[in-house]
C-alpha positions as CSV (number, residue, x, y, z in Angstrom):
1,M,17.2,-4.9,-18.2
2,L,19.9,-5.4,-15.0
3,Q,17.8,-8.1,-13.7
4,F,17.7,-9.3,-17.3
5,F,21.1,-9.9,-17.0
6,R,21.4,-11.4,-13.6
7,R,18.8,-13.9,-14.6
8,F,20.5,-15.3,-17.6
9,F,24.6,-15.1,-16.3
10,Q,23.6,-16.0,-12.6
11,S,21.2,-19.2,-13.1
12,K,22.1,-22.0,-13.7
13,L,18.3,-22.9,-15.2
14,G,17.7,-19.1,-16.2
15,I,15.3,-18.8,-13.2
16,P,15.0,-15.0,-12.4
17,L,17.5,-14.6,-9.0
18,T,16.4,-11.7,-6.7
19,L,18.9,-8.6,-5.7
20,A,19.6,-8.3,-2.6
21,F,20.2,-3.6,-2.7
22,L,20.8,-3.6,1.1
23,A,21.7,0.1,-0.2
24,L,17.4,0.2,0.0
25,I,17.8,-1.3,3.8
26,A,17.5,2.0,5.7
27,F,14.6,3.1,4.0
28,A,12.7,-0.5,4.9
29,F,14.3,0.0,8.2
30,A,12.8,3.6,8.8
31,S,9.4,2.7,7.6
32,S,8.9,-0.6,9.5
33,D,6.2,-1.4,12.5
34,V,7.9,-3.7,14.4
35,A,6.1,-3.4,18.1
36,N,8.0,-4.7,20.6
37,T,5.5,-5.8,22.7
38,G,3.7,-8.9,24.2
39,T,4.4,-12.5,25.5
40,F,2.9,-15.4,23.7
41,G,2.3,-19.3,24.4
42,G,5.3,-21.1,26.3
43,V,8.1,-19.0,24.4
44,A,8.9,-16.2,27.4
45,G,9.8,-12.3,25.9
46,G,13.0,-13.3,27.4
47,D,14.0,-15.7,25.3
48,R,16.8,-15.3,22.2
49,V,15.8,-16.5,18.8
50,A,19.5,-15.3,18.0
51,V,22.3,-13.2,19.5
52,V,24.3,-10.8,16.8
53,G,27.8,-10.0,18.9
54,G,26.0,-9.0,22.1
55,Q,22.7,-7.7,20.8
56,K,20.1,-10.2,21.5
57,I,16.9,-10.7,19.1
58,D,14.1,-11.5,21.5
59,S,11.4,-14.6,20.2
60,A,8.7,-11.7,20.8
61,D,10.1,-9.7,18.4
62,L,10.5,-12.0,15.6
63,V,6.4,-13.2,16.4
64,A,5.5,-9.2,15.9
65,S,7.9,-8.5,13.2
66,A,6.6,-12.5,11.3
67,R,2.9,-10.7,11.9
68,D,3.7,-7.4,10.5
69,A,5.7,-9.3,7.6
70,L,2.6,-11.1,6.9
71,D,0.1,-7.8,7.4
72,Q,2.3,-6.6,4.6
73,V,2.0,-8.8,2.4
74,R,-1.5,-9.2,2.7
75,Q,-1.7,-6.2,1.4
76,Q,-1.0,-7.8,-2.0
77,N,-2.6,-10.8,-1.2
78,P,-5.6,-10.3,1.3
79,N,-6.1,-14.2,1.4
80,M,-2.7,-15.0,2.4
81,S,-2.9,-17.4,5.5
82,M,0.5,-17.6,8.5
83,E,0.7,-21.1,7.4
84,A,1.1,-20.2,3.9
85,F,3.9,-17.8,4.5
86,I,5.6,-19.8,6.9
87,A,5.8,-22.8,4.4
88,Q,6.8,-20.6,1.9
89,G,9.7,-19.4,4.1
90,G,8.4,-16.0,5.3
91,L,9.8,-16.6,8.9
92,D,13.4,-18.0,8.0
93,D,13.6,-14.6,5.8
94,V,12.0,-12.0,8.8
95,L,14.6,-13.7,10.8
96,D,17.6,-13.4,8.2
97,Q,16.4,-9.5,8.4
98,M,16.1,-8.9,11.7
99,I,19.7,-10.5,12.2
100,D,21.1,-8.7,9.3
101,R,19.6,-5.5,11.1
102,A,21.0,-6.3,14.2
103,A,24.8,-7.0,12.7
104,I,24.7,-3.6,11.3
105,A,23.1,-1.3,13.8
106,E,25.9,-3.2,16.4
107,Y,29.1,-2.9,13.9
108,A,28.2,1.0,13.7
109,R,27.5,1.5,17.3
110,R,31.3,-0.4,17.9
111,H,32.7,1.8,15.5
112,G,31.7,4.9,16.3
113,L,28.7,5.7,14.7
114,R,25.5,7.7,16.4
115,A,21.8,8.4,15.5
116,G,21.2,11.2,18.3
117,E,17.8,12.1,19.2
118,N,17.6,15.5,17.4
119,L,18.4,13.2,14.4
120,V,16.0,10.9,14.9
121,N,13.8,13.6,14.9
122,S,14.6,15.3,12.2
123,E,13.6,12.0,10.3
124,I,10.8,11.5,12.6
125,I,9.1,15.2,11.2
126,T,9.6,14.3,7.1
127,F,6.7,11.2,7.1
128,P,3.7,12.1,5.7
129,Q,1.4,10.0,7.8
130,F,2.3,12.1,11.1
131,R,1.6,15.5,9.8
132,G,-1.8,17.3,10.8
133,P,-4.3,19.5,9.2
134,N,-1.9,22.2,8.5
135,G,0.1,19.9,7.2
136,E,3.6,20.3,9.8
137,F,4.2,17.3,12.0
138,D,1.5,16.8,14.7
139,T,2.8,15.1,18.1
140,T,-1.1,14.0,18.3
141,T,-1.2,12.6,15.0
142,F,2.5,10.4,15.5
143,R,1.6,8.6,18.7
144,Q,-2.9,8.5,17.1
145,A,-0.5,6.7,14.2
146,L,1.8,4.8,16.1
147,G,-1.2,3.5,18.5
148,A,-3.0,2.5,15.9
149,R,-0.6,-0.1,15.0
150,G,0.6,-1.6,18.4
151,I,3.9,0.7,18.6
152,S,5.2,2.1,21.0
153,E,7.2,5.5,20.7
154,A,10.6,4.3,22.3
155,T,10.4,1.1,20.0
156,F,9.8,3.4,17.2
157,R,12.1,5.7,17.3
158,N,14.3,2.7,18.4
159,D,13.8,1.6,14.8
160,I,14.5,5.1,13.0
161,S,18.0,5.3,14.7
162,Q,19.0,1.5,13.5
163,G,18.5,2.7,9.8
164,L,20.2,5.9,9.8
165,L,23.0,3.6,11.4
166,A,22.3,1.5,8.4
167,Q,22.5,4.7,6.0
168,Q,26.2,5.8,7.7
169,L,27.3,2.5,7.0
170,L,25.8,1.2,3.6
171,M,25.9,4.2,1.4
172,P,29.2,5.1,1.3
173,V,29.9,1.1,0.3
174,V,27.9,1.7,-2.8
175,F,28.0,5.0,-3.3
176,G,29.9,6.0,-6.6
177,A,30.5,1.9,-7.3
178,Q,31.1,1.8,-11.7
179,A,31.3,-0.6,-13.8
180,P,34.7,-0.6,-16.0
181,D,34.0,0.3,-20.0
182,K,35.4,-3.3,-21.1
183,L,32.8,-4.6,-18.7
184,A,30.2,-2.7,-19.5
185,T,30.6,-3.2,-23.7
186,R,30.2,-7.0,-23.3
187,Y,27.2,-6.9,-21.9
188,A,25.6,-4.4,-24.2
189,A,26.4,-6.3,-27.0
190,L,24.3,-9.2,-25.7
191,L,21.2,-7.2,-25.8
192,Q,22.0,-7.7,-29.9
193,E,22.9,-11.3,-29.0
194,R,20.4,-13.2,-31.2
195,R,19.1,-17.0,-30.4
196,R,17.8,-19.5,-32.5
197,G,16.3,-22.6,-31.1
198,S,13.1,-24.8,-30.5
199,I,11.1,-25.8,-27.6
200,A,8.7,-28.8,-27.1
201,M,6.2,-28.6,-24.4
202,L,5.5,-32.5,-22.8
203,P,2.0,-31.6,-21.1
204,S,1.2,-33.8,-18.1
205,S,-2.2,-33.9,-19.3
206,A,-1.4,-36.1,-22.1
207,F,0.5,-38.8,-19.7
208,A,-2.0,-38.9,-16.9
209,P,-3.5,-42.2,-15.7
210,E,-7.6,-42.1,-16.0
211,G,-8.2,-44.4,-13.5
212,T,-8.9,-43.7,-9.9
213,P,-6.4,-44.6,-7.3
214,D,-7.6,-46.7,-4.3
215,D,-7.9,-45.1,-0.9
216,A,-5.1,-45.9,0.7
217,A,-2.9,-44.4,-2.1
218,L,-5.1,-41.2,-2.4
219,K,-4.7,-40.6,1.2
220,A,-0.8,-40.9,1.3
221,F,-0.7,-38.2,-1.7
222,Y,-3.0,-35.8,0.2
223,D,-1.0,-36.3,3.3
224,E,2.5,-36.0,1.5
225,N,0.9,-32.8,-0.2
226,R,-1.4,-31.2,2.2
227,D,-0.1,-27.5,1.7
228,D,-1.0,-27.8,-1.8
229,F,-4.6,-28.2,-0.1
230,I,-5.0,-25.4,2.3
231,R,-8.2,-23.5,2.0
232,P,-7.9,-20.0,3.3
233,E,-9.2,-18.2,6.4
234,R,-13.1,-18.1,5.9
235,R,-15.7,-15.5,8.1
236,V,-19.6,-15.2,8.3
237,I,-20.2,-11.6,9.3
238,R,-23.4,-11.2,11.1
239,Y,-24.4,-6.8,11.0
240,A,-27.2,-4.7,11.3
241,V,-27.2,-1.0,10.0
242,F,-28.9,2.2,11.3
243,G,-29.3,5.7,10.4
244,P,-31.7,8.5,10.7
245,E,-35.0,6.6,9.4
246,D,-34.0,4.5,12.7
247,L,-34.5,7.7,15.1
248,D,-37.9,8.2,16.3
249,A,-39.9,11.9,16.5
250,R,-37.7,13.6,19.0
251,I,-35.7,15.5,16.0
252,E,-38.8,17.7,14.6
253,P,-37.9,20.7,15.2
254,T,-40.6,22.9,17.8
255,D,-41.9,26.1,17.4
256,E,-40.3,27.6,20.0
257,E,-36.8,26.2,19.1
258,I,-37.1,27.6,15.1
259,A,-38.1,30.6,17.0
260,A,-34.8,30.4,19.3
261,R,-32.3,30.2,16.3
262,Y,-34.2,32.9,14.6
263,E,-33.5,35.3,17.4
264,E,-30.1,33.6,17.6
265,D,-28.9,34.4,14.1
266,G,-30.9,37.7,13.6
267,A,-27.7,39.4,11.6
268,R,-28.2,36.8,9.3
269,Y,-31.9,37.4,8.5
270,A,-31.6,41.4,8.4
271,A,-31.0,43.7,5.3
272,S,-27.4,43.5,4.6
273,E,-25.5,45.3,1.6
274,T,-22.3,44.4,-0.3
275,R,-20.4,46.2,-2.8
276,R,-18.0,45.3,-5.3
277,L,-15.3,48.0,-5.3
278,S,-12.0,48.6,-7.7
279,Q,-9.3,50.3,-5.1
280,L,-5.8,51.6,-5.4
281,I,-3.5,52.0,-2.6
282,V,-1.3,55.2,-3.2
283,P,1.2,56.4,-0.2
284,T,0.7,59.9,-0.1
285,Q,-2.8,61.4,0.3
286,E,-1.8,64.4,-1.8
287,A,-1.4,61.9,-4.7
288,A,-4.7,60.4,-3.7
289,N,-6.9,64.0,-4.1
290,A,-4.7,64.1,-7.3
291,I,-5.8,60.6,-9.0
292,R,-8.7,61.0,-7.8
293,A,-9.2,64.4,-9.4
294,R,-8.2,63.6,-12.8
295,V,-10.8,60.5,-12.6
296,T,-13.6,63.0,-11.7
297,G,-12.4,65.6,-14.8
298,G,-13.3,62.2,-16.9
299,G,-10.3,59.7,-16.7
300,S,-10.4,56.6,-15.7
301,L,-8.7,54.8,-12.5
302,E,-7.3,52.2,-14.2
303,A,-5.6,54.8,-17.0
304,A,-4.6,57.1,-13.9
305,A,-3.1,54.1,-12.0
306,R,-1.5,52.4,-14.6
307,E,0.4,56.4,-15.1
308,A,1.4,56.6,-11.6
309,G,2.8,53.3,-11.4
310,F,0.3,51.4,-9.6
311,D,-2.7,48.8,-10.3
312,V,-6.3,49.0,-9.2
313,A,-7.7,45.6,-7.2
314,A,-11.4,44.2,-7.9
315,L,-12.2,43.3,-4.7
316,G,-16.1,41.4,-3.7
317,P,-18.7,41.4,-3.3
318,L,-17.6,42.5,0.3
319,S,-19.7,43.7,3.3
320,Q,-18.9,47.0,5.4
321,A,-17.6,44.9,7.8
322,E,-15.9,42.5,6.1
323,Y,-13.8,45.7,4.0
324,A,-13.0,47.5,7.0
325,A,-11.0,44.4,8.4
326,Q,-9.1,44.5,5.5
327,A,-8.2,47.7,5.2
328,S,-10.0,49.7,8.3
329,A,-12.8,51.4,9.6
330,E,-12.9,55.0,8.0
331,V,-12.0,53.4,4.4
332,A,-15.0,51.3,4.9
333,R,-17.1,54.1,5.9
334,A,-16.0,56.3,3.0
335,A,-16.7,53.1,0.5
336,F,-19.7,52.3,1.6
337,A,-20.9,56.5,1.9
338,A,-20.7,56.6,-2.0
339,G,-23.2,56.0,-4.7
340,R,-23.0,53.5,-7.3
341,G,-20.0,54.3,-9.8
342,E,-18.8,57.3,-7.9
343,L,-15.6,57.6,-5.6
344,A,-15.4,57.4,-2.2
345,A,-13.3,60.3,-0.3
346,P,-9.8,58.8,-0.1
347,A,-9.4,57.3,3.3
348,R,-6.5,56.2,5.2
349,S,-5.5,53.0,6.6
350,A,-2.3,51.1,7.6
351,L,-1.4,50.3,3.7
352,G,-1.6,53.7,2.6
353,W,-4.7,55.5,0.8
354,H,-7.4,54.3,-0.8
355,V,-9.1,55.6,-3.9
356,V,-12.0,53.4,-4.0
357,R,-14.4,53.2,-7.5
358,V,-17.8,51.7,-6.6
359,D,-18.4,49.1,-9.4
360,A,-22.1,47.5,-7.6
361,V,-24.1,47.6,-4.6
362,E,-26.3,44.3,-3.8
363,R,-29.1,45.4,-1.4
364,T,-30.7,41.8,0.9
365,P,-34.0,42.6,2.2
366,A,-34.8,41.1,5.5
367,R,-36.1,38.3,6.0
368,S,-39.3,37.6,8.1
369,L,-39.0,34.6,10.5
370,A,-42.5,32.9,8.0
371,Q,-40.3,33.5,5.1
372,V,-37.2,31.5,6.6
373,R,-38.7,29.0,8.9
374,G,-38.7,26.1,6.4
375,E,-35.1,26.9,6.1
376,I,-34.2,27.2,10.0
377,A,-36.5,23.8,10.5
378,D,-33.9,22.0,7.6
379,T,-31.1,23.3,9.8
380,L,-32.2,21.8,13.2
381,R,-33.1,18.9,12.0
382,T,-29.8,17.6,10.6
383,E,-28.4,19.1,14.0
384,K,-30.8,17.2,16.1
385,R,-30.0,14.0,13.5
386,Q,-26.8,14.3,13.9
387,R,-26.5,14.6,17.8
388,A,-29.2,11.8,18.3
389,L,-27.4,9.5,16.0
390,A,-23.9,10.4,17.6
391,D,-25.1,10.1,21.3
392,L,-27.5,6.3,19.8
393,A,-23.9,5.3,18.5
394,A,-22.5,6.3,22.2
395,S,-25.0,4.0,24.1
396,I,-24.6,1.2,21.6
397,E,-20.9,1.4,22.3
398,E,-21.2,0.9,25.9
399,Q,-23.9,-1.0,25.5
400,L,-21.2,-3.6,23.7
401,T,-18.3,-2.5,25.8
402,D,-21.1,-4.0,28.7
403,G,-21.6,-7.7,26.7
404,V,-25.0,-6.8,24.9
405,S,-25.1,-9.0,22.1
406,L,-25.4,-7.8,18.6
407,G,-29.4,-9.3,18.6
408,D,-30.3,-7.3,21.2
409,I,-29.1,-4.3,20.0
410,A,-30.6,-4.6,16.7
411,G,-33.9,-5.6,18.5
412,Q,-33.7,-2.1,20.4
413,L,-32.8,-0.4,17.4
414,G,-36.0,-2.4,15.3
415,V,-33.5,-3.6,12.4
416,D,-32.7,-7.0,11.4
417,V,-29.5,-9.1,11.7
418,E,-28.2,-9.8,8.2
419,T,-25.8,-12.7,8.0
420,T,-23.2,-12.8,5.2
421,R,-21.8,-15.9,3.1
422,P,-18.6,-17.3,3.9
423,L,-16.2,-14.3,3.2
424,L,-12.0,-14.3,2.9
425,A,-10.5,-11.0,3.8
426,S,-10.7,-9.9,0.5
427,G,-14.3,-9.5,0.5
428,D,-15.1,-12.1,-2.2
429,V,-17.4,-15.1,-1.2
430,Y,-16.0,-18.4,-0.3
431,G,-16.3,-20.9,-3.1
432,A,-18.6,-18.1,-5.1
433,P,-16.5,-16.4,-8.1
434,G,-17.9,-13.1,-8.7
435,Q,-19.6,-12.5,-5.8
436,T,-18.6,-9.8,-2.8
437,A,-19.6,-9.0,0.1
438,P,-22.0,-6.3,1.0
439,E,-20.9,-2.7,0.0
440,V,-21.5,-1.5,3.4
441,L,-19.4,-3.9,5.0
442,G,-16.4,-2.6,2.5
443,P,-15.0,-0.2,5.7
444,A,-15.5,-2.0,7.8
445,L,-14.0,-5.5,6.2
446,E,-10.2,-5.3,7.4
447,T,-11.6,-4.9,11.0
448,A,-13.7,-7.7,10.9
449,F,-10.8,-10.2,9.8
450,Q,-9.0,-9.1,13.1
451,M,-12.2,-9.5,15.4
452,I,-12.7,-12.8,18.3
453,E,-15.6,-13.9,17.3
454,G,-18.9,-13.5,18.5
455,E,-17.8,-9.8,20.1
456,P,-19.8,-7.2,18.3
457,Q,-18.4,-3.8,17.3
458,L,-19.5,-0.4,16.2
459,A,-18.3,1.3,13.0
460,E,-19.6,4.8,11.3
461,I,-19.8,4.0,7.5
462,E,-20.8,7.2,6.3
463,R,-19.9,10.3,9.0
464,G,-23.2,11.4,10.7
465,E,-25.9,9.2,8.6
466,T,-25.2,5.4,8.6
467,Y,-23.6,3.4,11.3
468,L,-23.3,-0.7,11.6
469,V,-23.2,-3.0,14.1
470,F,-20.9,-6.1,13.5
471,E,-19.2,-9.4,14.8
472,A,-17.4,-12.3,13.3
473,G,-20.5,-14.7,13.3
474,Q,-18.0,-18.0,12.6
475,I,-14.2,-18.0,11.3
476,V,-13.1,-20.8,9.8
477,E,-9.1,-20.9,10.3
478,S,-7.0,-21.4,7.4
479,A,-6.1,-25.3,7.1
480,A,-5.8,-27.9,4.9
481,A,-9.6,-29.4,3.8
482,P,-10.3,-32.4,4.9
483,L,-9.9,-34.9,2.0
484,A,-13.5,-36.4,2.0
485,E,-14.6,-32.7,1.0
486,I,-11.9,-32.0,-1.7
487,R,-11.6,-35.9,-2.9
488,D,-12.4,-35.2,-6.8
489,D,-9.2,-32.3,-6.2
490,V,-7.4,-34.6,-4.7
491,I,-7.8,-37.0,-7.6
492,A,-7.5,-34.8,-9.9
493,A,-4.3,-33.2,-8.5
494,W,-2.7,-37.5,-8.1
495,R,-3.4,-37.5,-11.8
496,R,-1.4,-34.7,-12.7
497,D,1.5,-35.7,-10.2
498,R,1.6,-39.0,-12.4
499,G,1.4,-37.6,-15.3
500,A,4.1,-35.2,-14.4
501,A,5.9,-38.4,-13.4
502,A,5.5,-39.8,-17.2
503,A,6.2,-37.0,-19.0
504,R,9.5,-36.1,-17.1
505,A,10.4,-39.5,-18.3
506,A,9.6,-39.0,-21.7
507,A,11.6,-35.7,-21.6
508,D,14.3,-38.0,-20.6
509,R,13.6,-40.3,-23.5
510,V,13.5,-37.2,-25.9
511,L,16.6,-35.3,-24.0
512,E,18.4,-39.1,-25.0
513,R,17.2,-38.9,-28.8
514,A,18.1,-35.7,-29.3
515,K,21.7,-35.5,-27.8
516,E,22.6,-38.9,-30.1
517,G,21.8,-36.4,-33.5
518,T,18.3,-36.7,-33.9
519,S,16.2,-32.9,-34.6
520,L,14.4,-32.6,-31.9
521,A,10.9,-32.4,-33.6
522,A,11.9,-36.1,-35.1
523,A,12.5,-36.7,-31.4
524,V,9.2,-36.0,-30.4
525,Q,7.4,-37.7,-33.0
526,A,9.4,-41.1,-31.5
527,E,6.9,-40.9,-28.6
528,E,4.0,-43.1,-28.7
529,T,1.7,-40.4,-27.2
530,A,0.8,-38.0,-29.2
531,L,2.0,-34.8,-28.3
532,P,1.9,-30.6,-29.3
533,G,4.4,-30.1,-31.8
534,V,8.1,-28.0,-31.4
535,E,7.6,-24.0,-31.2
536,P,10.3,-22.7,-32.9
537,V,12.7,-20.0,-31.5
538,N,14.3,-17.0,-33.1
539,L,14.6,-13.8,-30.9
540,T,17.5,-11.2,-29.5
541,R,17.8,-10.3,-25.6
542,Q,16.8,-7.4,-26.3
543,Q,13.7,-8.4,-27.1
544,L,13.1,-10.7,-24.5
545,A,14.2,-7.8,-22.7
546,A,11.0,-6.0,-23.6
547,L,9.0,-8.8,-22.3
548,Q,10.3,-6.8,-18.3
549,G,10.6,-10.2,-17.1
550,Q,7.4,-11.4,-18.4
551,F,8.6,-14.3,-20.5
552,P,8.0,-18.3,-20.3
553,A,11.3,-20.1,-17.7
554,P,11.7,-22.3,-21.4
555,L,12.4,-18.5,-23.4
556,A,15.0,-17.9,-20.2
557,L,16.8,-21.5,-20.3
558,L,16.9,-20.7,-23.8
559,F,19.6,-17.5,-23.4
560,S,21.6,-19.8,-20.6
561,M,22.7,-22.3,-22.3
562,A,25.6,-23.5,-24.4
563,Q,25.1,-23.5,-28.1
564,G,24.3,-26.8,-29.4
565,T,23.0,-28.0,-26.2
566,T,19.8,-29.6,-25.0
567,K,18.2,-29.7,-21.6
568,K,15.0,-30.4,-20.1
569,L,12.7,-28.0,-17.8
570,E,9.8,-28.5,-15.2
571,A,6.9,-26.6,-15.9
572,P,5.5,-25.3,-12.7
573,D,2.4,-27.2,-11.0
574,D,3.1,-30.4,-12.3
575,N,1.8,-29.4,-15.4
576,G,4.6,-31.3,-17.5
577,W,7.9,-31.0,-18.7
578,Y,10.0,-28.6,-21.4
579,V,12.4,-29.7,-23.7
580,V,14.8,-26.8,-25.2
581,D,17.2,-27.0,-28.0
582,L,19.4,-24.4,-28.5
583,D,21.1,-24.4,-32.5
584,E,22.5,-21.1,-33.2
585,I,24.1,-18.2,-31.3
586,E,24.6,-15.1,-33.4
587,A,27.0,-12.4,-31.0
588,G,26.2,-8.8,-30.9
589,E,27.9,-5.9,-31.5
590,V,27.1,-2.3,-29.6
591,D,29.4,1.0,-30.2
592,R,30.2,2.9,-26.7
593,E,28.1,6.0,-28.5
594,D,24.8,3.6,-28.6
595,P,22.8,5.2,-25.8
596,V,22.3,1.6,-24.8
597,F,26.0,1.5,-23.2
598,A,25.4,4.2,-21.1
599,Q,22.1,2.9,-19.6
600,V,23.9,-1.0,-18.8
601,K,27.3,0.7,-17.2
602,R,24.4,2.8,-15.2
603,E,22.8,-0.1,-14.2
604,L,25.8,-2.6,-13.6
605,G,27.3,0.2,-11.5
606,S,24.3,-0.5,-9.3
607,A,24.4,-3.7,-9.5
608,I,28.3,-3.5,-8.0
609,G,27.1,-1.2,-5.5
610,S,24.9,-4.1,-4.2
611,E,27.3,-6.7,-4.3
612,Y,29.1,-4.3,-2.2
613,A,27.0,-4.1,0.5
614,D,25.6,-8.1,0.8
615,Q,29.9,-8.6,1.1
616,L,29.3,-6.0,3.5
617,R,26.9,-7.6,5.3
618,L,28.0,-11.5,4.9
619,A,31.2,-9.7,6.8
620,L,29.2,-7.9,9.1
621,R,27.5,-11.5,10.3
622,Q,31.6,-13.4,10.0
623,E,33.4,-10.8,12.4
624,L,30.3,-9.9,14.8
625,G,29.5,-14.5,15.1
626,V,26.0,-15.5,14.8
627,E,24.3,-17.6,17.3
628,R,20.8,-19.0,16.2
629,N,18.7,-20.8,19.5
630,E,17.0,-23.7,16.6
631,T,14.6,-24.6,19.4
632,A,13.0,-21.0,20.6
633,I,12.6,-20.3,16.9
634,E,10.8,-23.6,16.3
635,A,8.9,-22.8,19.3
636,V,7.9,-19.3,17.2
637,R,7.4,-21.6,14.2
638,K,4.8,-23.7,16.1
639,Q,3.2,-20.5,17.9
640,L,2.3,-18.5,14.8
641,L,0.8,-22.0,14.0
642,G,-1.8,-21.8,16.8
643,Q,0.0,-25.3,17.6
644,N,1.0,-24.2,21.2
C-alpha cells in the first residue's frame, strides 16, 4: 500500500518509484558474497575507484561486487549478460551501494561504534548455510561454503563487521518513527477517492510505414539501437554419460568372496530371538515383589501400575543384547528367561527395579550359506559396483587434470559423445521455444556456463550410479547480433520506431483538441488514421491498490493528475502513446476507527523511518566527502565488458 502512495504522490507521471529501505542494509551486508581477490587487465588491485573519508574502494572490489551482483540477478533471470547488466545501470548501482556502505562503516568507527570478534562470531553461527549434519555450526562446513564462493574468511568477517556497524548506526534512526494522525487520516482517505476519466491508445502499428528503409538508414538505426538487439550468451555442451552398465565383469562376486562375507556376518545369519515386553520400573525391590504378587494372583500389570502411581511402557521387538544395553544385563537375563505371557523375576538396573511381562516371542532360525547366497551376492555386487565406479571416476578425473580430451575418455569407456544444440543459461535451446537441454545435464548446467571452452569436467549426477563428463564445446558470447542475421527484426523495430514517432505526433494533436474543449473520444475520431475506441475509467484508489502494482501505466498517470486535465504517456517498447483524460475526482472519507487507518499509520511510519535513513546516508556522504575516480571506473567497465 505504501508503494502505492509513493507512486502517486512523488512521481510526475505516476510511474512506480523505489523506496530505499536502508534499515535492511545491515542484513544485505551480512549476506553479501563480495570477494576481495584478484587483479585484472590494466587496472591493478591497488587502483581506487572511490575514496570515502579515509576509506578506499579498490577497483578489484568493484569488479568482484559487480560479478557477484550479476550472479544474484541471474538467479531470477538466467539469461542476463554482463553487457545488459551494465547497460541497465547495474555497475553504477553496485558502486553507489559500496560507497554508502563505506560511508556508514567509516562514520560508525569514527564515533566509537565497534563490532568485535565475539560479536562477529555470534552473528556467523546464526547462518543456516554453515550448520553441519547435527544442526550446529560447523567450522569445516563454514570454510567449504566460503571456498565454494571464492571468499576468504577475512573478507567475510569484514563484511559481517560492517553490517553490524550499519545496524548500530541505522536502527536507532529508523526505530519508532511515527506518522501524525492527521497525516495518516489524509492518506487513508485517499484510498476511498474515486476518479472518473478515459484513456485513449494510439498504437505505433496504426502509424507504422509499410515500406522498407534503404540500407544506409537501416544501418544507422541499428547502430543507434544496438543494445536492443543483444543476444544472450549461448553454449554448445558436449558430454558423455557412464554408469554401472559400462563396467566389466570384475564386479561379479566370486564364491570365495561370498563365503568370506557369510563368515564375517555370521551373527547376522545365526538363530535369533526378539521379544516384545511391557515394563514397569519401581524404586524398591519390595514394591516390585508386591506388584508381581498381585499380578500373579489374578490382576493386570497395567491396573497394578495405575494404583501405585506408575506407568507401563511397551518395548520391542528387542534382542537380549539390545535390552541389556537399555536396562542392564541382569534385567535382560530375567526377561529372556520367562515364557510368553509370564512376568519375569524382578531385577535391578540403574533406574530401579524392573517388573517385566513378556508379551510376544519372535524366533528366527539360522540360515545356511546356500539360503543367503543370493542376498550376499547382491550386496557384494552393489558394493563392488560403487567402488569400481568411484575408482573409475577418480581415474578419469586424474586424466582430465592431465589434459586428456573428452573424446579420448569416451573412447576408453566405449560410450558416445553427445552434442547439444546451442543452450541458454536457463537450459532452454536458443531459437527453439519450448525445447530444453537433456535432463541429464540439469545438475551440471550452471557449471557448464562458468567453464572455459574445451576443458572437460566430471560430475556425479546420481550418487554412486551415474557420472557425466562434459565440456563447453562452443561459446558464443553475449553481443548484439550482426545486422545481416536479424535484418527482418531490425526492419520491424524501425517500423515500430517510426510508427511511435507518428503516434506521438498524433497524441499531441489529440491532446491539443482536448485542451480546446473537445471530448477525448471526439478528439481521437478526428484523426485520419483508424484508432481503437476510448476506454472509460471509474475506479477508487482502493480498487487500484488491490491490484498490488500490477496495473497499466495509464492508470497510474490518471491517479496522479489534477482534475480536468489531459496528459499523454509513452507506451513501453515503442508500442505507441496513451492520452489520458481526468474528468472528476470524488474525495474519500475514512474514520479513525477504520482498520485501514491503523494500517496506513503503520506503513507511513515505516516510510518516514526509511526517509530518515536515506537522509542520514546523504548526510554521511557530504560530511565524509566522496571522491570518484572516473578513469578507474571506466577501466572497470571496459574490463567487465571484455574490451581491454
